[in-house]
C-alpha positions in Angstrom: 0.0 0.0 0.0 1.5 3.3 -1.0 2.1 6.0 1.6 1.2 9.5 0.8 3.7 12.4 1.3 3.6 13.8 4.8 1.6 10.9 6.2 -1.7 12.6 5.4 -4.5 10.8 3.6 -5.4 12.5 0.2 -8.9 13.2 1.5 -7.5 15.5 4.2 -6.1 18.0 1.7 -7.8 21.3 1.3 -8.7 22.5 -2.2 -5.9 25.0 -2.2 -3.3 22.3 -1.6 -4.7 20.2 -4.4 -4.5 23.2 -6.8 -1.0 24.1 -5.9 0.4 20.5 -5.5 0.9 20.0 -9.2 2.3 23.4 -10.0 0.7 23.2 -13.4 -2.0 25.3 -14.9 -4.8 24.1 -17.1 -6.3 26.4 -19.6 -9.9 26.4 -18.5 -11.2 29.9 -19.0 -14.3 30.2 -16.9 -15.5 33.2 -18.8 -15.7 31.1 -22.0 -18.7 29.2 -20.8 -22.3 30.3 -20.6 -24.0 27.4 -18.8 -22.9 25.3 -15.8 -23.5 22.1 -17.8 -21.0 23.1 -20.6 -18.5 24.1 -17.9 -18.8 20.8 -16.1 -18.4 18.8 -19.3 -15.2 20.6 -20.2 -13.9 20.3 -16.7 -14.7 16.6 -16.7 -12.8 16.2 -20.0 -9.8 18.0 -18.5 -9.9 15.6 -15.5 -10.0 12.6 -17.7 -7.2 13.8 -20.0 -4.5 14.6 -17.5 -3.0 11.6 -15.8 -2.0 13.6 -12.7 -5.5 14.8 -12.2 -6.8 11.2 -12.7 -4.7 10.2 -9.6 -6.7 12.6 -7.3 -9.2 10.0 -6.3 -12.9 10.6 -5.6 -12.4 13.1 -2.8 -9.9 15.1 -4.6 -12.0 15.3 -7.7 -15.0 16.3 -5.6 -13.1 19.1 -4.0 -11.7 20.3 -7.3 -15.2 20.3 -8.9 -16.6 22.2 -5.9 -13.9 24.9 -6.1 -14.3 25.3 -9.9 -18.1 25.5 -9.6 -17.8 28.2 -6.9 -15.5 30.2 -9.2 -18.0 29.8 -12.1 -21.0 30.9 -10.0 -19.1 34.0 -8.9 -18.8 35.2 -12.5 -21.2 38.1 -13.1 -24.2 37.6 -15.4 -23.1 40.4 -17.7 -20.0 38.5 -18.8 -22.0 35.3 -19.4 -24.4 37.4 -21.5 -21.5 38.9 -23.4 -20.1 35.5 -24.1 -23.4 34.3 -25.4 -23.5 37.3 -27.8 -19.9 36.5 -29.0 -20.8 32.9 -29.6 -23.8 33.9 -31.7 -21.8 36.5 -33.6 -19.2 33.9 -34.6 -21.9 31.3 -35.5 -21.0 28.9 -32.7 -24.6 28.5 -31.6 -27.9 28.5 -33.5 -30.8 30.9 -33.0 -32.7 28.2 -31.1 -29.8 27.6 -28.7 -29.5 31.3 -28.2 -33.1 31.6 -27.3 -33.0 28.7 -24.9 -29.9 30.0 -23.1 -31.2 33.6 -22.8 -34.5 32.3 -21.4 -32.5 30.3 -18.9 -30.7 33.5 -17.9 -34.1 35.2 -17.4 -33.9 37.5 -20.5 -36.9 37.7 -22.8 -36.4 36.9 -26.5 -37.0 40.5 -27.7 -34.7 42.0 -25.1 -32.0 39.5 -25.9 -32.2 40.3 -29.6 -32.1 44.0 -29.0 -29.0 43.7 -26.7 -27.3 41.4 -29.3 -27.9 43.9 -32.2 -26.7 46.7 -29.9 -23.6 44.7 -29.0 -22.8 44.0 -32.7 -22.3 47.7 -33.3 -19.7 48.3 -30.6 -15.9 48.2 -30.5 -16.3 45.9 -27.5 -17.0 43.0 -29.9 -13.7 43.5 -31.7 -11.7 43.6 -28.5 -13.5 40.6 -27.1 -12.9 38.5 -30.2 -9.2 39.5 -30.3 -8.8 38.7 -26.6 -10.4 35.3 -27.0 -8.4 34.5 -30.1 -11.5 34.1 -32.3 -10.4 36.2 -35.3 -9.0 34.7 -38.4 -5.9 35.9 -40.2 -6.4 39.4 -41.5 -9.8 39.8 -39.9 -8.6 42.1 -37.1 -7.1 44.6 -39.6 -10.4 44.5 -41.6 -12.4 45.2 -38.5 -10.1 48.1 -37.6 -10.3 49.6 -41.1 -14.1 49.3 -40.9 -14.0 51.4 -37.7 -11.5 53.8 -39.4 -8.8 53.0 -36.8 -5.1 52.6 -37.2 -3.3 49.6 -35.6 -1.9 51.9 -33.0 -5.3 53.4 -32.1 -6.7 49.9 -32.0 -3.9 48.7 -29.7 -4.4 51.4 -27.1 -8.2 51.2 -27.2 -8.0 47.4 -26.8 -5.5 47.6 -24.0 -7.7 50.2 -22.2 -10.7 47.9 -22.6 -8.7 44.9 -21.2 -7.5 46.9 -18.3 -11.1 48.0 -17.4 -12.8 44.6 -18.0 -10.2 42.0 -17.0 -7.7 44.0 -14.9 -4.9 43.3 -17.4 -2.6 46.4 -16.9 -1.1 48.5 -19.6 2.6 47.9 -20.4 4.5 50.3 -18.2 6.8 52.6 -20.1 9.3 54.0 -17.7 10.5 57.5 -18.6 14.3 58.0 -18.6 15.4 59.4 -15.4 17.0 62.9 -15.7 20.7 62.9 -15.5 22.0 64.6 -12.4 
């Protein structure tokens, strides 16, 4: 019978210790999912794919799933709604799926369609698509030209948007110190 490190049974570990014990990050972006079911399916696939996560056992998996669900439930409904609009704009979901998901979120069909059409006309759509790597080659430039922006203007507007929405800071340019 194998002995675990530190003499502790695996079920005694807190969720933080499970997350930090592997020192490896998995690319599960919580903001890319609209429903809890799709998030759970993706998380289950990640657990089945990685052999280190397969070794967690039932208790470790349960703790991991609870922690991930708590993080998903803390995500604001505005970002879930925005993700839904992005998925519809890129053709990843059908109109029927869009209607079902918006009704599950408590938004009427007319209000959801109005908000979607309003969202399509904003620069926010361009920045979100760029941030989520959903643009094809050359499409970003075409979208910028359609908005009559240069690449430099697009860069600074996108970085400003990312700083406001996701807390990703601007690159800090340090001014040269005056010579004394």
